[in-house]
N, C-alpha and C positions, 0 to 999 in steps of 0.2 A: 255780594250789593258795595255801592261807591260809598266807604266811609265817610268821607266830607261832606256827602249830600246827606246823607241819613243824619250825621249831629247836628249839622245845620236847620236842618228839620225839628229835631230834639230841641234846638237853642230859640227856635221860632216856639215852639211848644212853652217851655218853659219861662222865655220871656213875659207870654199871655199868663202863665201862671200867676208873676210875681206881681202882674200888672192890675190884677183882677182881686179887688177889696172882697169879695167872698172866697177865695181861696184859703184852706187854713196853714196854720204856721209851717207844722208840717211838710205840706206841699211846697209851702214857700224857701222852706231850708233845703230840700231837694231841689228842687227848681235854682236856684243859688251854687246847688252845688255840680250841675250841671253845666251852668253856665262858665261855671269856672273852668270846671275841666275842658270845655269846649274852647274857650279863649289861650289855654295854656297849651293847646296843641298843635297852635299854627307851626306851620315849617318854611 
């Protein structure tokens, strides 16, 4: 599996979670963590 491609998909899902007003606080914290890790791994 291509890690860049899969992390991009995960980042997209995380972004949608953060934008969804019905998402729980835990979901938003996890999504924020995912996005911070995804953006920190750029080479």
